[in-house]
C-alpha positions in Angstrom: -18.3 11.0 -12.1 -18.6 7.4 -11.5 -16.9 6.3 -8.1 -15.1 3.3 -9.9 -13.8 2.6 -13.2 -12.4 -0.4 -15.4 -8.7 -0.5 -15.1 -8.2 -0.4 -18.7 -10.3 2.5 -19.0 -7.9 4.9 -16.8 -6.5 7.9 -18.5 -2.5 7.8 -18.2 -1.1 9.9 -15.1 1.5 10.7 -17.8 -0.9 12.9 -19.7 0.1 16.0 -18.3 -2.7 17.9 -19.8 -5.5 15.9 -18.5 -3.3 15.7 -15.1 -2.9 19.2 -14.8 -6.5 19.8 -15.4 -7.7 17.6 -12.7 -4.8 19.1 -10.3 -6.1 22.6 -11.4 -2.5 24.0 -10.6 -2.4 22.9 -6.7 0.9 21.7 -5.4 1.1 18.0 -5.0 1.6 16.1 -2.1 2.6 12.6 -2.8 1.8 9.3 -1.1 3.5 6.3 -2.3 2.8 2.3 -1.9 6.2 0.5 -2.0 5.6 -2.9 -3.4 4.3 -3.0 -7.3 4.9 0.8 -7.4 8.4 1.8 -6.2 9.6 -1.7 -6.8 8.3 -4.8 -9.0 6.7 -7.3 -7.2 9.0 -10.4 -6.2 8.7 -13.9 -5.5 10.3 -13.2 -2.0 9.3 -10.1 -0.1 13.0 -9.5 1.1 13.9 -9.2 -2.6 12.3 -6.0 -3.0 14.8 -3.6 -2.7 14.6 -0.2 -4.4 16.7 0.2 -7.0 19.4 3.3 -6.8 17.5 5.0 -9.6 14.2 4.9 -7.9 15.8 5.6 -4.6 17.3 9.2 -6.3 14.0 9.9 -7.8 12.1 9.9 -4.6 14.6 11.7 -2.7 14.5 14.4 -5.4 10.6 14.6 -5.1 11.2 14.8 -1.5 13.0 17.8 -1.8 10.3 19.2 -4.2 7.0 18.6 -2.4 5.8 16.5 0.8 6.3 12.9 0.2 4.8 9.9 2.4 5.3 6.0 2.3 2.1 4.1 2.9 2.9 0.6 3.0 1.6 -2.8 4.4 5.2 -3.6 5.3 6.4 -3.1 8.7 7.8 0.5 8.9 11.5 -0.5 9.9 11.8 -3.1 7.1 10.4 -0.7 4.5 13.1 1.9 5.5 16.1 -0.4 5.3 14.4 -1.8 1.7 14.4 1.9 0.6 17.5 2.9 2.1 15.7 5.7 3.4 15.1 7.0 6.8 14.1 10.6 6.7 10.7 10.3 5.0 7.3 10.0 6.8 6.0 6.3 6.7 2.7 4.8 7.4 3.7 1.2 8.2 1.4 -1.9 8.5 -1.4 -0.6 6.6 -1.5 2.5 8.5 -1.3 1.2 11.9 2.4 2.3 12.4 2.6 6.0 11.3 5.9 7.6 12.3 7.6 11.1 11.0 10.8 12.1 11.0 11.9 14.5 14.2 8.9 13.7 16.0 8.5 9.7 15.9 5.1 7.8 16.4 2.1 9.9 14.9 -0.5 7.0 15.2 -3.7 8.1 16.5 -3.6 6.8 20.1 -7.0 4.7 19.8 -5.1 2.1 17.6 -3.7 0.4 20.7 -1.2 -2.3 21.0 -2.2 -5.7 18.6 1.1 -7.5 19.8 -0.4 -10.4 21.6 -3.1 -10.8 18.9 -0.4 -10.9 15.8 1.9 -13.2 17.9 -1.0 -15.6 18.4 -2.3 -15.4 14.9 1.3 -16.4 13.5 1.7 -19.2 16.1 -1.4 -21.0 15.2 -0.8 -20.3 11.3 2.9 -21.6 11.4 1.5 -24.7 13.1 -1.4 -25.4 10.7 0.9 -24.7 7.6 4.2 -26.3 8.5 3.6 -29.0 5.8 2.7 -26.5 3.2 5.6 -25.9 0.8 5.9 -22.5 -1.1 4.2 -20.7 1.9 6.1 -17.7 3.7 4.6 -16.2 7.0 5.6 -12.6 7.4 4.7 -11.3 11.0 4.6 -7.7 11.3 3.7 -5.2 13.8 -0.1 -5.1 13.6 -0.7 -8.3 11.1 0.5 -11.3 9.6 1.0 -12.0 6.0 0.5 -15.4 4.5 2.2 -15.3 1.1 1.6 -18.2 -1.1 3.0 -17.0 -4.4 5.4 -19.9 -4.6 3.1 -22.7 -3.4 1.9 -25.4 -5.6 -1.7 -24.4 -7.5 -3.0 -27.5 -5.6 -1.8 -26.2 -2.3 -3.4 -22.8 -2.4 -7.0 -23.8 -1.6 -5.7 -25.6 1.6 -4.1 -22.1 2.5 -7.3 -20.4 1.7 -9.3 -23.0 3.8 -6.6 -22.7 6.9 -6.5 -19.1 6.8 -10.3 -18.6 6.8 -10.8 -21.4 9.7 -8.6 -19.1 11.7 -11.1 -16.0 10.9 -13.8 -18.2 11.8 -12.0 -19.0 15.1 -11.7 -15.4 15.8 -14.5 -13.4 14.0 -14.3 -10.5 16.5 -10.6 -10.2 16.3 -9.1 -10.6 13.0 -10.1 -9.6 9.3 -8.4 -10.6 6.3 -7.3 -8.5 3.5 -6.6 -10.5 0.3 -3.7 -9.1 -1.8 -1.5 -10.3 -4.6 -0.5 -13.9 -3.6 -1.3 -12.9 -0.2 -3.7 -13.2 2.9 -2.9 -10.3 5.2 -4.7 -11.1 8.6 -5.0 -7.8 10.9 -6.8 -6.7 13.8 -10.6 -6.3 13.0 -10.9 -2.5 13.7 -12.0 0.3 11.6 -9.0 1.3 9.9 -7.1 1.4 6.4 -4.7 3.0 4.3 -7.3 5.4 3.4 -7.7 6.6 6.9 -4.1 6.4 7.3 -3.7 9.2 4.4 -6.7 11.5 5.8 -4.9 11.3 9.3 -1.7 12.2 7.8 -3.0 15.0 5.7 -4.5 16.3 9.0 -1.3 15.9 11.2 1.2 17.2 8.4 -0.7 20.5 7.6 -1.9 19.4 4.1 -5.3 20.1 4.0 -5.0 23.3 2.0 -6.7 24.6 -1.0 -3.4 25.1 -2.7 -2.4 21.3 -1.9 -3.6 18.0 -4.1 -3.1 14.8 -2.3 -1.8 12.1 -4.9 -2.0 8.4 -4.0 0.1 6.0 -6.1 -0.7 2.3 -5.3 -1.1 -1.1 -6.9 -3.1 -3.6 -4.6 -6.6 -4.1 -3.5 -5.5 -2.4 -0.1 -4.7 0.7 -1.9 -8.3 1.1 -3.0 -9.5 2.7 0.5 -7.1 5.4 -0.1 -8.2 5.9 -3.8 -11.7 6.1 -2.3 -10.9 8.4 0.6 -9.4 11.1 -1.6 -12.0 10.8 -4.7 -13.0 14.3 -5.5 -10.6 16.1 -3.4 -7.3 14.2 -4.4 -6.2 12.0 -7.2 -5.7 8.6 -7.0 -3.2 6.7 -9.4 -3.5 2.8 -10.2 -0.5 1.0 -11.0 -0.6 -1.9 -13.3 -1.0 -2.9 -16.6 -4.7 -3.9 -17.8 -2.7 -7.0 -19.5 -1.8 -8.3 -16.2 -3.9 -11.1 -15.1 -4.2 -10.0 -11.6 -5.7 -6.6 -12.7 -8.3 -8.6 -14.8 -11.8 -7.7 -13.8 -10.7 -5.0 -11.3 -12.5 -2.2 -11.1 -10.9 1.1 -9.0 -11.7 4.2 -7.4 -8.4 5.5 -8.8 -9.0 8.1 -12.1 -5.7 7.6 -13.4 -3.3 4.9 -14.5 0.1 4.2 -14.9 1.2 0.7 -16.6 4.4 -0.5 -14.7 7.4 0.7 -12.0 9.1 2.4 -14.9 6.0 4.5 -15.7 6.1 5.6 -12.0 9.9 6.5 -12.1 9.1 8.5 -15.1 5.8 10.3 -13.8 7.7 11.0 -10.6 10.6 12.6 -12.2 8.6 14.9 -14.4 6.1 15.6 -11.5 6.0 19.5 -10.9 5.5 20.6 -7.3 
């Protein structure tokens, strides 16, 4: 099987026969991105509050099988937006991994990037001060530059400012392109895929009777799809008709077209 597929060519994860054939009767362990998966993408990050319906679905799923949240958001922020604080969460693209009853379970090798993030945030705040429609979101191990609300003619300027900073700190920062956002994070060998593999190990999910399933929508989720390819199941959330999915290729094997489809899939998933 090819390692990547066109978005439009993905089999729907709602095709229970196809999914069942791929999972071979194994019990799922479910890893969920947040924005674009459990809640729609919104203009302001702080407005992405989990609906009561989706919250009930996630809680019910967690009663049936292991559930972890893997997000670019800060862990505390996503817990507040979800209204759920008793699930394992890998925040900041896996730089901040937390487990109920145990606390932090991030690898010790990741270190502390507080000063680096503060320096990058201060520089960007100064250089983008007169750019309307841009929002900075400092996180535990990154800073996000949201430009969804910026005028089209300003977006090239945002790009240039972000990449000028990267050129000044080439061994310290790297950028993750996302949906109308640049995420600047420490230039270390860590991503959502490595975070998922770390959780599978720490939570004891590396078993022949368990199949890891990862649901994500963004470019950053491709690392997780690739990490699970051949051993787990990657599910890309997003309609092929969405302009942001145009020309996208993915390591996911299945697709779901919307957050509503995610709700249906999680409700019907057998554990």
